[in-house]
N, CA, C and O atoms as a GROMACS GRO file, in nm:
protein
  564
    1UNK      N    1  10.120  12.982   8.037
    1UNK     CA    2  10.142  12.843   8.004
    1UNK      C    3  10.204  12.825   8.124
    1UNK      O    4  10.120  12.806   8.212
    2UNK      N    5  10.361  12.823   8.179
    2UNK     CA    6  10.417  12.772   8.264
    2UNK      C    7  10.346  12.738   8.390
    2UNK      O    8  10.367  12.647   8.470
    3UNK      N    9  10.238  12.854   8.390
    3UNK     CA   10  10.117  12.838   8.559
    3UNK      C   11  10.114  12.737   8.524
    3UNK      O   12  10.168  12.638   8.575
    4UNK      N   13  10.043  12.745   8.421
    4UNK     CA   14   9.932  12.634   8.387
    4UNK      C   15   9.956  12.489   8.409
    4UNK      O   16   9.874  12.402   8.433
    5UNK      N   17  10.131  12.476   8.390
    5UNK     CA   18  10.227  12.337   8.421
    5UNK      C   19  10.181  12.266   8.496
    5UNK      O   20  10.131  12.154   8.494
    6UNK      N   21  10.198  12.330   8.559
    6UNK     CA   22  10.254  12.429   8.756
    6UNK      C   23  10.128  12.373   8.859
    6UNK      O   24  10.140  12.306   8.962
    7UNK      N   25   9.985  12.430   8.786
    7UNK     CA   26   9.869  12.464   8.818
    7UNK      C   27   9.800  12.267   8.832
    7UNK      O   28   9.752  12.201   8.925
    8UNK      N   29   9.831  12.239   8.697
    8UNK     CA   30   9.856  12.100   8.713
    8UNK      C   31   9.849  11.967   8.737
    8UNK      O   32   9.760  11.882   8.749
    9UNK      N   33  10.039  11.975   8.743
    9UNK     CA   34  10.114  11.899   8.763
    9UNK      C   35  10.089  11.904   9.002
    9UNK      O   36  10.103  11.819   9.090
   10UNK      N   37  10.057  12.019   9.002
   10UNK     CA   38   9.992  11.988   9.201
   10UNK      C   39   9.838  11.950   9.200
   10UNK      O   40   9.777  11.911   9.299
   11UNK      N   41   9.789  11.965   9.085
   11UNK     CA   42   9.596  11.927   9.051
   11UNK      C   43   9.665  11.757   9.071
   11UNK      O   44   9.622  11.686   9.162
   12UNK      N   45   9.738  11.723   9.005
   12UNK     CA   46   9.718  11.560   8.992
   12UNK      C   47   9.807  11.499   9.119
   12UNK      O   48   9.777  11.384   9.151
   13UNK      N   49   9.936  11.577   9.213
   13UNK     CA   50  10.010  11.508   9.329
   13UNK      C   51   9.919  11.509   9.389
   13UNK      O   52   9.879  11.393   9.375
   14UNK      N   53   9.792  11.603   9.506
   14UNK     CA   54   9.708  11.597   9.499
   14UNK      C   55   9.599  11.543   9.495
   14UNK      O   56   9.548  11.546   9.607
   15UNK      N   57   9.512  11.476   9.393
   15UNK     CA   58   9.431  11.350   9.389
   15UNK      C   59   9.552  11.218   9.376
   15UNK      O   60   9.535  11.099   9.404
   16UNK      N   61   9.651  11.272   9.334
   16UNK     CA   62   9.739  11.086   9.408
   16UNK      C   63   9.673  11.058   9.518
   16UNK      O   64   9.595  10.970   9.555
   17UNK      N   65   9.776  11.255   9.612
   17UNK     CA   66   9.778  11.166   9.717
   17UNK      C   67   9.630  11.172   9.832
   17UNK      O   68   9.611  11.171   9.953
   18UNK      N   69   9.568  11.176   9.737
   18UNK     CA   70   9.372  11.134   9.799
   18UNK      C   71   9.367  11.098   9.765
   18UNK      O   72   9.246  11.082   9.781
   19UNK      N   73   9.408  10.985   9.644
   19UNK     CA   74   9.329  10.812   9.604
   19UNK      C   75   9.458  10.714   9.690
   19UNK      O   76   9.426  10.603   9.731
   20UNK      N   77   9.589  10.760   9.709
   20UNK     CA   78   9.663  10.737   9.813
   20UNK      C   79   9.602  10.705  10.050
   20UNK      O   80   9.632  10.628  10.142
   21UNK      N   81   9.534  10.795  10.033
   21UNK     CA   82   9.495  10.780  10.136
   21UNK      C   83   9.349  10.774  10.189
   21UNK      O   84   9.298  10.806  10.296
   22UNK      N   85   9.304  10.724  10.079
   22UNK     CA   86   9.154  10.657  10.080
   22UNK      C   87   9.085  10.569  10.286
   22UNK      O   88   9.006  10.590  10.377
   23UNK      N   89   9.178  10.488  10.247
   23UNK     CA   90   9.161  10.413  10.268
   23UNK      C   91   9.150  10.392  10.477
   23UNK      O   92   9.223  10.396  10.576
   24UNK      N   93   9.001  10.368  10.436
   24UNK     CA   94   8.993  10.390  10.667
   24UNK      C   95   8.984  10.290  10.746
   24UNK      O   96   8.945  10.180  10.708
   25UNK      N   97   9.026  10.324  10.887
   25UNK     CA   98   9.070  10.205  11.000
   25UNK      C   99   8.921  10.179  10.939
   25UNK      O  100   8.837  10.262  10.903
   26UNK      N  101   8.914   9.987  10.939
   26UNK     CA  102   8.768   9.918  10.983
   26UNK      C  103   8.801   9.913  11.153
   26UNK      O  104   8.920   9.941  11.165
   27UNK      N  105   8.762   9.898  11.238
   27UNK     CA  106   8.703   9.849  11.304
   27UNK      C  107   8.610   9.755  11.373
   27UNK      O  108   8.495   9.798  11.381
   28UNK      N  109   8.629   9.643  11.423
   28UNK     CA  110   8.584   9.592  11.387
   28UNK      C  111   8.577   9.506  11.592
   28UNK      O  112   8.644   9.539  11.690
   29UNK      N  113   8.409   9.332  11.574
   29UNK     CA  114   8.447   9.262  11.657
   29UNK      C  115   8.526   9.142  11.631
   29UNK      O  116   8.586   9.173  11.528
   30UNK      N  117   8.571   8.995  11.668
   30UNK     CA  118   8.538   8.852  11.628
   30UNK      C  119   8.586   8.765  11.779
   30UNK      O  120   8.674   8.745  11.863
   31UNK      N  121   8.478   8.742  11.739
   31UNK     CA  122   8.379   8.642  11.833
   31UNK      C  123   8.327   8.498  11.875
   31UNK      O  124   8.206   8.514  11.893
   32UNK      N  125   8.352   8.392  11.894
   32UNK     CA  126   8.336   8.258  11.886
   32UNK      C  127   8.196   8.250  11.935
   32UNK      O  128   8.124   8.326  11.999
   33UNK      N  129   8.180   8.095  11.867
   33UNK     CA  130   7.990   8.078  11.900
   33UNK      C  131   7.954   8.107  12.009
   33UNK      O  132   7.838   8.146  12.003
   34UNK      N  133   8.007   8.110  12.148
   34UNK     CA  134   8.014   8.171  12.262
   34UNK      C  135   7.965   8.285  12.247
   34UNK      O  136   7.904   8.324  12.347
   35UNK      N  137   7.968   8.362  12.154
   35UNK     CA  138   7.982   8.469  12.238
   35UNK      C  139   8.094   8.536  12.317
   35UNK      O  140   8.043   8.629  12.379
   36UNK      N  141   8.212   8.530  12.339
   36UNK     CA  142   8.372   8.578  12.318
   36UNK      C  143   8.419   8.632  12.285
   36UNK      O  144   8.330   8.718  12.291
   37UNK      N  145   8.480   8.672  12.252
   37UNK     CA  146   8.583   8.743  12.226
   37UNK      C  147   8.769   8.645  12.215
   37UNK      O  148   8.851   8.608  12.299
   38UNK      N  149   8.760   8.640  12.044
   38UNK     CA  150   8.878   8.527  12.002
   38UNK      C  151   8.970   8.640  12.005
   38UNK      O  152   8.946   8.748  11.952
   39UNK      N  153   9.166   8.588  12.126
   39UNK     CA  154   9.234   8.670  12.132
   39UNK      C  155   9.365   8.557  11.995
   39UNK      O  156   9.392   8.443  11.958
   40UNK      N  157   9.396   8.696  11.978
   40UNK     CA  158   9.505   8.646  11.934
   40UNK      C  159   9.460   8.568  11.748
   40UNK      O  160   9.526   8.481  11.691
   41UNK      N  161   9.371   8.616  11.711
   41UNK     CA  162   9.297   8.643  11.634
   41UNK      C  163   9.342   8.679  11.465
   41UNK      O  164   9.301   8.794  11.455
   42UNK      N  165   9.382   8.655  11.375
   42UNK     CA  166   9.400   8.699  11.230
   42UNK      C  167   9.338   8.751  11.128
   42UNK      O  168   9.304   8.677  11.036
   43UNK      N  169   9.317   8.865  11.125
   43UNK     CA  170   9.236   8.950  11.083
   43UNK      C  171   9.380   9.014  10.909
   43UNK      O  172   9.482   9.081  10.902
   44UNK      N  173   9.306   8.948  10.824
   44UNK     CA  174   9.445   8.990  10.699
   44UNK      C  175   9.318   9.074  10.598
   44UNK      O  176   9.202   9.093  10.634
   45UNK      N  177   9.380   9.116  10.464
   45UNK     CA  178   9.362   9.132  10.399
   45UNK      C  179   9.359   9.065  10.262
   45UNK      O  180   9.462   9.069  10.195
   46UNK      N  181   9.256   9.006  10.216
   46UNK     CA  182   9.305   8.925  10.113
   46UNK      C  183   9.439   8.928  10.020
   46UNK      O  184   9.512   9.023   9.989
   47UNK      N  185   9.443   8.838   9.999
   47UNK     CA  186   9.550   8.899   9.841
   47UNK      C  187   9.661   8.998   9.838
   47UNK      O  188   9.703   9.019   9.724
   48UNK      N  189   9.737   9.084   9.960
   48UNK     CA  190   9.782   9.100  10.062
   48UNK      C  191   9.855   9.058  10.184
   48UNK      O  192   9.828   8.959  10.253
   49UNK      N  193   9.988   9.179  10.212
   49UNK     CA  194  10.056   9.137  10.423
   49UNK      C  195  10.018   9.203  10.462
   49UNK      O  196  10.065   9.209  10.576
   50UNK      N  197   9.930   9.299  10.442
   50UNK     CA  198   9.796   9.356  10.546
   50UNK      C  199   9.732   9.329  10.661
   50UNK      O  200   9.610   9.328  10.650
   51UNK      N  201   9.781   9.303  10.782
   51UNK     CA  202   9.715   9.244  10.847
   51UNK      C  203   9.725   9.238  10.968
   51UNK      O  204   9.836   9.233  11.022
   52UNK      N  205   9.623   9.238  11.028
   52UNK     CA  206   9.593   9.278  11.217
   52UNK      C  207   9.582   9.122  11.264
   52UNK      O  208   9.565   9.026  11.189
   53UNK      N  209   9.600   9.118  11.437
   53UNK     CA  210   9.528   9.011  11.514
   53UNK      C  211   9.511   9.113  11.686
   53UNK      O  212   9.583   9.185  11.756
   54UNK      N  213   9.322   9.040  11.686
   54UNK     CA  214   9.259   9.062  11.765
   54UNK      C  215   9.355   9.096  11.905
   54UNK      O  216   9.457   9.029  11.923
   55UNK      N  217   9.323   9.183  11.984
   55UNK     CA  218   9.345   9.168  12.145
   55UNK      C  219   9.260   9.134  12.231
   55UNK      O  220   9.141   9.148  12.205
   56UNK      N  221   9.291   9.095  12.320
   56UNK     CA  222   9.235   9.106  12.464
   56UNK      C  223   9.069   9.022  12.438
   56UNK      O  224   9.030   8.905  12.445
   57UNK      N  225   9.002   9.158  12.406
   57UNK     CA  226   8.835   9.167  12.386
   57UNK      C  227   8.824   9.067  12.300
   57UNK      O  228   8.734   8.989  12.327
   58UNK      N  229   8.890   9.042  12.198
   58UNK     CA  230   8.884   8.987  11.999
   58UNK      C  231   8.841   9.090  11.904
   58UNK      O  232   8.792   9.067  11.793
   59UNK      N  233   8.876   9.266  11.980
   59UNK     CA  234   8.865   9.339  11.895
   59UNK      C  235   9.011   9.375  11.782
   59UNK      O  236   9.130   9.381  11.814
   60UNK      N  237   8.962   9.392  11.672
   60UNK     CA  238   9.071   9.454  11.564
   60UNK      C  239   9.110   9.579  11.471
   60UNK      O  240   9.101   9.532  11.358
   61UNK      N  241   9.152   9.730  11.458
   61UNK     CA  242   9.168   9.741  11.362
   61UNK      C  243   9.258   9.774  11.262
   61UNK      O  244   9.374   9.814  11.263
   62UNK      N  245   9.186   9.753  11.185
   62UNK     CA  246   9.282   9.767  11.053
   62UNK      C  247   9.219   9.869  10.935
   62UNK      O  248   9.106   9.908  10.906
   63UNK      N  249   9.380   9.895  10.873
   63UNK     CA  250   9.345  10.011  10.775
   63UNK      C  251   9.272   9.976  10.678
   63UNK      O  252   9.183   9.941  10.757
   64UNK      N  253   9.215   9.947  10.551
   64UNK     CA  254   9.141   9.886  10.495
   64UNK      C  255   9.083   9.991  10.362
   64UNK      O  256   9.179  10.033  10.296
   65UNK      N  257   8.992  10.024  10.329
   65UNK     CA  258   8.922  10.050  10.228
   65UNK      C  259   8.771   9.940  10.244
   65UNK      O  260   8.758   9.824  10.284
   66UNK      N  261   8.666  10.051  10.186
   66UNK     CA  262   8.548   9.933  10.300
   66UNK      C  263   8.500   9.859  10.208
   66UNK      O  264   8.514   9.916  10.100
   67UNK      N  265   8.441   9.741  10.196
   67UNK     CA  266   8.473   9.645  10.082
   67UNK      C  267   8.561   9.585  10.094
   67UNK      O  268   8.532   9.477  10.044
   68UNK      N  269   8.702   9.578  10.146
   68UNK     CA  270   8.767   9.503  10.068
   68UNK      C  271   8.715   9.366  10.144
   68UNK      O  272   8.631   9.360  10.233
   69UNK      N  273   8.788   9.260  10.084
   69UNK     CA  274   8.739   9.134  10.164
   69UNK      C  275   8.884   9.081  10.244
   69UNK      O  276   8.997   9.049  10.208
   70UNK      N  277   8.813   9.091  10.373
   70UNK     CA  278   8.864   9.034  10.468
   70UNK      C  279   8.887   8.906  10.507
   70UNK      O  280   8.788   8.834  10.490
   71UNK      N  281   9.013   8.835  10.569
   71UNK     CA  282   9.026   8.674  10.640
   71UNK      C  283   9.069   8.631  10.699
   71UNK      O  284   9.186   8.592  10.704
   72UNK      N  285   8.906   8.620  10.831
   72UNK     CA  286   8.905   8.566  10.944
   72UNK      C  287   8.994   8.456  10.997
   72UNK      O  288   8.908   8.381  11.045
   73UNK      N  289   9.107   8.398  11.019
   73UNK     CA  290   9.155   8.261  11.045
   73UNK      C  291   9.216   8.274  11.200
   73UNK      O  292   9.244   8.380  11.255
   74UNK      N  293   9.232   8.090  11.276
   74UNK     CA  294   9.229   8.086  11.425
   74UNK      C  295   9.261   8.035  11.431
   74UNK      O  296   9.356   8.074  11.363
   75UNK      N  297   9.300   7.894  11.472
   75UNK     CA  298   9.347   7.769  11.519
   75UNK      C  299   9.207   7.682  11.554
   75UNK      O  300   9.097   7.733  11.573
   76UNK      N  301   9.225   7.596  11.556
   76UNK     CA  302   9.006   7.489  11.553
   76UNK      C  303   8.961   7.619  11.558
   76UNK      O  304   8.958   7.682  11.664
   77UNK      N  305   8.903   7.698  11.379
   77UNK     CA  306   8.791   7.788  11.398
   77UNK      C  307   8.809   7.723  11.223
   77UNK      O  308   8.903   7.656  11.180
   78UNK      N  309   8.676   7.773  11.141
   78UNK     CA  310   8.729   7.770  11.018
   78UNK      C  311   8.720   7.884  10.994
   78UNK      O  312   8.654   7.962  11.063
   79UNK      N  313   8.826   7.935  10.822
   79UNK     CA  314   8.758   8.089  10.769
   79UNK      C  315   8.685   8.091  10.743
   79UNK      O  316   8.584   8.031  10.708
   80UNK      N  317   8.768   8.236  10.771
   80UNK     CA  318   8.567   8.364  10.726
   80UNK      C  319   8.616   8.483  10.609
   80UNK      O  320   8.611   8.588  10.673
   81UNK      N  321   8.649   8.507  10.506
   81UNK     CA  322   8.596   8.561  10.391
   81UNK      C  323   8.543   8.679  10.414
   81UNK      O  324   8.647   8.733  10.376
   82UNK      N  325   8.443   8.815  10.455
   82UNK     CA  326   8.387   8.859  10.415
   82UNK      C  327   8.386   9.077  10.417
   82UNK      O  328   8.451   9.135  10.504
   83UNK      N  329   8.314   9.148  10.323
   83UNK     CA  330   8.400   9.208  10.297
   83UNK      C  331   8.390   9.369  10.422
   83UNK      O  332   8.319   9.422  10.507
   84UNK      N  333   8.469   9.378  10.377
   84UNK     CA  334   8.545   9.533  10.577
   84UNK      C  335   8.466   9.597  10.546
   84UNK      O  336   8.482   9.667  10.446
   85UNK      N  337   8.356   9.600  10.613
   85UNK     CA  338   8.293   9.756  10.744
   85UNK      C  339   8.305   9.832  10.877
   85UNK      O  340   8.340   9.761  10.971
   86UNK      N  341   8.289   9.924  10.896
   86UNK     CA  342   8.309   9.888  11.025
   86UNK      C  343   8.162   9.877  11.181
   86UNK      O  344   8.045   9.869  11.218
   87UNK      N  345   8.246   9.882  11.197
   87UNK     CA  346   8.216   9.760  11.374
   87UNK      C  347   8.122   9.648  11.322
   87UNK      O  348   8.001   9.628  11.319
   88UNK      N  349   8.267   9.568  11.273
   88UNK     CA  350   8.185   9.421  11.184
   88UNK      C  351   8.178   9.371  11.333
   88UNK      O  352   8.227   9.440  11.422
   89UNK      N  353   8.112   9.240  11.362
   89UNK     CA  354   8.180   9.170  11.458
   89UNK      C  355   8.114   8.959  11.377
   89UNK      O  356   8.015   8.900  11.333
   90UNK      N  357   8.245   8.942  11.406
   90UNK     CA  358   8.236   8.780  11.303
   90UNK      C  359   8.212   8.689  11.374
   90UNK      O  360   8.200   8.702  11.496
   91UNK      N  361   8.204   8.593  11.321
   91UNK     CA  362   8.144   8.474  11.443
   91UNK      C  363   8.227   8.401  11.390
   91UNK      O  364   8.221   8.390  11.268
   92UNK      N  365   8.349   8.316  11.478
   92UNK     CA  366   8.407   8.162  11.327
   92UNK      C  367   8.382   8.114  11.446
   92UNK      O  368   8.385   8.146  11.564
   93UNK      N  369   8.341   7.977  11.339
   93UNK     CA  370   8.267   7.857  11.400
   93UNK      C  371   8.380   7.757  11.394
   93UNK      O  372   8.472   7.740  11.314
   94UNK      N  373   8.338   7.687  11.521
   94UNK     CA  374   8.404   7.572  11.596
   94UNK      C  375   8.496   7.438  11.451
   94UNK      O  376   8.440   7.371  11.364
   95UNK      N  377   8.613   7.446  11.475
   95UNK     CA  378   8.677   7.278  11.346
   95UNK      C  379   8.703   7.192  11.446
   95UNK      O  380   8.818   7.235  11.457
   96UNK      N  381   8.697   7.093  11.543
   96UNK     CA  382   8.772   7.041  11.613
   96UNK      C  383   8.831   6.901  11.490
   96UNK      O  384   8.889   6.794  11.509
   97UNK      N  385   8.789   6.959  11.390
   97UNK     CA  386   8.832   6.850  11.323
   97UNK      C  387   9.019   6.859  11.284
   97UNK      O  388   9.111   6.780  11.297
   98UNK      N  389   9.005   7.018  11.225
   98UNK     CA  390   9.104   7.078  11.155
   98UNK      C  391   9.271   7.072  11.302
   98UNK      O  392   9.380   7.127  11.285
   99UNK      N  393   9.243   7.020  11.382
   99UNK     CA  394   9.336   7.025  11.539
   99UNK      C  395   9.374   6.850  11.524
   99UNK      O  396   9.306   6.748  11.514
  100UNK      N  397   9.555   6.889  11.528
  100UNK     CA  398   9.598   6.747  11.526
  100UNK      C  399   9.706   6.712  11.665
  100UNK      O  400   9.760   6.801  11.733
  101UNK      N  401   9.717   6.616  11.680
  101UNK     CA  402   9.774   6.557  11.796
  101UNK      C  403   9.909   6.717  11.820
  101UNK      O  404   9.991   6.772  11.747
  102UNK      N  405   9.878   6.728  11.917
  102UNK     CA  406  10.074   6.792  11.980
  102UNK      C  407  10.140   6.703  12.014
  102UNK      O  408  10.101   6.606  12.078
  103UNK      N  409  10.296   6.733  11.963
  103UNK     CA  410  10.410   6.677  12.101
  103UNK      C  411  10.503   6.802  12.149
  103UNK      O  412  10.576   6.868  12.074
  104UNK      N  413  10.491   6.816  12.245
  104UNK     CA  414  10.636   6.945  12.260
  104UNK      C  415  10.687   6.855  12.325
  104UNK      O  416  10.671   6.777  12.418
  105UNK      N  417  10.824   6.924  12.168
  105UNK     CA  418  10.983   6.838  12.267
  105UNK      C  419  11.059   7.011  12.245
  105UNK      O  420  11.039   7.105  12.168
  106UNK      N  421  11.141   6.985  12.348
  106UNK     CA  422  11.221   7.042  12.392
  106UNK      C  423  11.226   7.161  12.417
  106UNK      O  424  11.235   7.205  12.532
  107UNK      N  425  11.220   7.254  12.274
  107UNK     CA  426  11.263   7.442  12.305
  107UNK      C  427  11.106   7.430  12.216
  107UNK      O  428  11.049   7.538  12.207
  108UNK      N  429  11.044   7.329  12.160
  108UNK     CA  430  10.908   7.387  12.003
  108UNK      C  431  10.840   7.298  12.029
  108UNK      O  432  10.873   7.226  12.123
  109UNK      N  433  10.716   7.268  11.952
  109UNK     CA  434  10.638   7.252  11.901
  109UNK      C  435  10.555   7.150  11.830
  109UNK      O  436  10.487   7.198  11.740
  110UNK      N  437  10.548   7.064  11.842
  110UNK     CA  438  10.467   6.998  11.625
  110UNK      C  439  10.404   6.893  11.603
  110UNK      O  440  10.345   6.860  11.706
  111UNK      N  441  10.390   6.841  11.539
  111UNK     CA  442  10.156   6.747  11.564
  111UNK      C  443  10.340   6.665  11.517
  111UNK      O  444  10.458   6.691  11.496
  112UNK      N  445  10.245   6.564  11.526
  112UNK     CA  446  10.327   6.432  11.602
  112UNK      C  447  10.302   6.393  11.477
  112UNK      O  448  10.369   6.291  11.490
  113UNK      N  449  10.260   6.386  11.359
  113UNK     CA  450  10.281   6.351  11.223
  113UNK      C  451  10.426   6.398  11.189
  113UNK      O  452  10.503   6.342  11.111
  114UNK      N  453  10.444   6.491  11.248
  114UNK     CA  454  10.569   6.582  11.114
  114UNK      C  455  10.645   6.554  11.186
  114UNK      O  456  10.748   6.619  11.166
  115UNK      N  457  10.654   6.470  11.285
  115UNK     CA  458  10.801   6.426  11.433
  115UNK      C  459  10.868   6.330  11.366
  115UNK      O  460  10.867   6.218  11.418
  116UNK      N  461  10.932   6.348  11.252
  116UNK     CA  462  11.095   6.230  11.265
  116UNK      C  463  11.242   6.175  11.322
  116UNK      O  464  11.343   6.244  11.340
  117UNK      N  465  11.233   6.086  11.337
  117UNK     CA  466  11.336   6.016  11.480
  117UNK      C  467  11.256   5.948  11.573
  117UNK      O  468  11.136   5.918  11.569
  118UNK      N  469  11.391   5.917  11.708
  118UNK     CA  470  11.349   5.858  11.726
  118UNK      C  471  11.337   5.970  11.889
  118UNK      O  472  11.410   6.058  11.936
  119UNK      N  473  11.169   5.888  11.946
  119UNK     CA  474  11.167   5.909  12.082
  119UNK      C  475  11.139   5.857  12.179
  119UNK      O  476  11.037   5.791  12.200
  120UNK      N  477  11.273   5.895  12.290
  120UNK     CA  478  11.206   5.787  12.368
  120UNK      C  479  11.169   5.898  12.578
  120UNK      O  480  11.230   6.004  12.584
  121UNK      N  481  11.114   5.875  12.660
  121UNK     CA  482  11.035   5.803  12.750
  121UNK      C  483  11.141   5.769  12.838
  121UNK      O  484  11.186   5.656  12.850
  122UNK      N  485  11.205   5.936  12.941
  122UNK     CA  486  11.352   5.836  13.068
  122UNK      C  487  11.198   5.835  13.196
  122UNK      O  488  11.082   5.876  13.201
  123UNK      N  489  11.306   5.752  13.287
  123UNK     CA  490  11.199   5.717  13.366
  123UNK      C  491  11.267   5.797  13.483
  123UNK      O  492  11.346   5.719  13.536
  124UNK      N  493  11.272   5.977  13.575
  124UNK     CA  494  11.401   6.074  13.601
  124UNK      C  495  11.428   5.987  13.745
  124UNK      O  496  11.538   6.013  13.792
  125UNK      N  497  11.354   5.896  13.817
  125UNK     CA  498  11.335   5.829  13.927
  125UNK      C  499  11.531   5.792  13.938
  125UNK      O  500  11.608   5.833  14.024
  126UNK      N  501  11.553   5.726  13.849
  126UNK     CA  502  11.657   5.617  13.903
  126UNK      C  503  11.821   5.738  13.799
  126UNK      O  504  11.937   5.705  13.824
  127UNK      N  505  11.794   5.862  13.698
  127UNK     CA  506  11.877   6.000  13.778
  127UNK      C  507  11.870   5.998  13.816
  127UNK      O  508  11.964   5.935  13.863
  128UNK      N  509  11.770   6.043  13.934
  128UNK     CA  510  11.800   6.120  14.062
  128UNK      C  511  11.837   6.040  14.170
  128UNK      O  512  11.837   6.088  14.284
  129UNK      N  513  11.874   5.906  14.147
  129UNK     CA  514  11.916   5.833  14.260
  129UNK      C  515  12.060   5.845  14.272
  129UNK      O  516  12.130   5.861  14.372
  130UNK      N  517  12.096   5.832  14.116
  130UNK     CA  518  12.272   5.786  14.102
  130UNK      C  519  12.400   5.958  14.157
  130UNK      O  520  12.379   6.075  14.125
  131UNK      N  521  12.483   5.921  14.215
  131UNK     CA  522  12.493   6.010  14.277
  131UNK      C  523  12.617   6.132  14.126
  131UNK      O  524  12.670   6.243  14.141
  132UNK      N  525  12.616   6.064  14.038
  132UNK     CA  526  12.712   6.138  13.902
  132UNK      C  527  12.623   6.282  13.890
  132UNK      O  528  12.501   6.280  13.880
  133UNK      N  529  12.689   6.386  13.894
  133UNK     CA  530  12.635   6.540  13.881
  133UNK      C  531  12.603   6.569  13.745
  133UNK      O  532  12.535   6.666  13.710
  134UNK      N  533  12.659   6.470  13.657
  134UNK     CA  534  12.614   6.469  13.522
  134UNK      C  535  12.511   6.407  13.441
  134UNK      O  536  12.510   6.289  13.408
  135UNK      N  537  12.430   6.488  13.414
  135UNK     CA  538  12.307   6.461  13.358
  135UNK      C  539  12.280   6.334  13.270
  135UNK      O  540  12.215   6.233  13.294
  136UNK      N  541  12.358   6.379  13.151
  136UNK     CA  542  12.386   6.315  13.047
  136UNK      C  543  12.450   6.230  13.058
  136UNK      O  544  12.442   6.194  12.941
  137UNK      N  545  12.531   6.140  13.114
  137UNK     CA  546  12.523   6.023  13.159
  137UNK      C  547  12.475   5.975  13.286
  137UNK      O  548  12.563   5.932  13.361
  138UNK      N  549  12.360   5.972  13.327
  138UNK     CA  550  12.303   5.944  13.415
  138UNK      C  551  12.184   5.856  13.233
  138UNK      O  552  12.134   5.744  13.226
  139UNK      N  553  12.183   5.904  13.188
  139UNK     CA  554  12.076   5.934  13.071
  139UNK      C  555  12.112   5.868  12.968
  139UNK      O  556  12.051   5.882  12.861
  140UNK      N  557  12.221   5.781  12.981
  140UNK     CA  558  12.318   5.677  12.920
  140UNK      C  559  12.308   5.540  12.927
  140UNK      O  560  12.348   5.493  13.033
  141UNK      N  561  12.257   5.450  12.830
  141UNK     CA  562  12.242   5.375  12.888
  141UNK      C  563  12.394   5.212  12.946
  141UNK      O  564  12.361   5.122  13.023
   0.00000   0.00000   0.00000
C-alpha cells in the first residue's frame, strides 16, 4: 500500500512537471511594410506580463505554448494579435495618425499636449557675450 501511494505521488509530480514545461520557444520576425526588421518591437503574451522585444534584425524568441495569442506593438504602427506558431513573420502596418508632436525638455521627452507650465526660448548669443561665469545669472531678465 505504501509503495502504491509513493508511485501515484511520483506519477502526479511527473505529470505536473510535464504540464509546467509544455511551453516551447516560439521564434519569428517582425517587419514593417517595406520588409525591414523592426528593432525594439514589443511581443507580449496576451493577458500576461510574459514578453520580449525584437533584436536589431526584428527577430524575437518567446517561451509560450503554440496557439497562445501574442500581441505585437511598436510606436507608429497598429497593434496586431496573432496566434503563436514557430517561424512567424509579422508585418506591422504604419499608423502615422498615432504619432503625436513631441517636445524635448531637459532630461526627458513629453508629448506637447501633456506639457504643463511655461515654456520659454532663450537667445544664447546674449548669454555668451556677458562676462558673468554663472549661466543662471545671464538667464535672468
